[in-house]
Each structure stands twice: as C-alpha cells, then as structure tokens.
C-alpha positions as CSV (number, residue, x, y, z in Angstrom):
1,M,14.5,-15.3,-19.1
2,P,11.0,-14.7,-21.5
3,G,8.3,-13.9,-20.3
4,S,5.9,-12.3,-17.2
5,A,5.7,-16.0,-14.9
6,P,5.4,-14.7,-11.4
7,R,8.4,-15.3,-10.2
8,P,7.7,-18.0,-6.1
9,G,8.5,-16.8,-2.9
10,R,8.2,-13.6,-1.2
11,P,6.6,-10.5,-2.7
12,R,8.4,-7.5,-3.1
13,S,8.5,-5.1,-0.2
14,T,6.3,-2.0,-0.8
15,S,8.3,1.4,-0.8
16,R,6.7,4.4,1.5
17,R,7.2,6.2,-1.2
18,E,4.4,3.6,-3.0
19,L,2.0,3.6,-0.2
20,A,1.9,7.8,0.3
21,L,1.4,8.0,-3.5
22,I,-1.2,4.7,-3.2
23,A,-3.0,7.2,0.4
24,L,-2.8,9.9,-1.7
25,R,-5.1,8.3,-4.7
26,L,-7.3,7.1,-2.4
27,F,-7.7,10.4,-0.5
28,T,-8.2,11.6,-3.7
29,E,-11.1,9.2,-5.1
30,R,-12.7,9.0,-2.0
31,G,-11.3,12.3,0.6
32,F,-9.3,11.8,3.0
33,E,-12.1,11.3,6.3
34,N,-13.5,8.5,3.6
35,T,-10.0,6.2,3.5
36,T,-9.0,4.4,5.7
37,I,-5.9,2.8,6.7
38,E,-6.6,-0.8,6.0
39,Q,-7.9,0.6,2.0
40,V,-4.4,2.0,1.6
41,A,-3.0,-1.1,2.7
42,A,-5.3,-3.4,0.5
43,E,-4.5,-1.7,-1.8
44,A,-0.7,-2.2,-1.8
45,G,-0.9,-5.4,-1.2
46,I,-0.1,-5.5,2.8
47,S,-0.9,-5.4,6.0
48,E,-1.8,-3.0,8.7
49,R,0.7,-4.5,10.5
50,T,3.1,-3.9,7.6
51,F,1.7,-0.2,7.4
52,F,2.1,0.2,10.2
53,R,5.9,-0.3,10.3
54,Y,6.4,2.5,7.3
55,F,4.1,4.8,9.5
56,A,2.6,5.9,12.6
57,S,-0.7,7.0,12.0
58,R,-3.0,8.5,8.9
59,T,-2.1,12.1,10.0
C-alpha cells in the first residue's frame, strides 16, 4: 500500500527498550529528579498503568 496513511485499529505496542530510551532522553533534558513516570508515559503515548507493566518503578 503506497502512502503513509494511519492504519485503523490498535496502535503498535511499545517496547521496554523504547520506553528506556525515552526515559533516558528526558533524564538528560530535565534531570532524573525532575522527570516523572507520567511524563515518560506521555512521551511514549501510553498510560501510566501500561508503563508499570514494563517496569515496577522508575529506579
């Protein structure tokens, strides 16, 4: 299928590695103490609840 039209249905899943990379970028930009799980989840386009399926905590 040519073009880049969004596909209907459920969005692709997020990987643990992708979340870690997003978190590391935010830690670099804002500092570890100033970065929340909510911010990491928002950047990844997932809920905090989904985040905790990948990681038990931020540390």
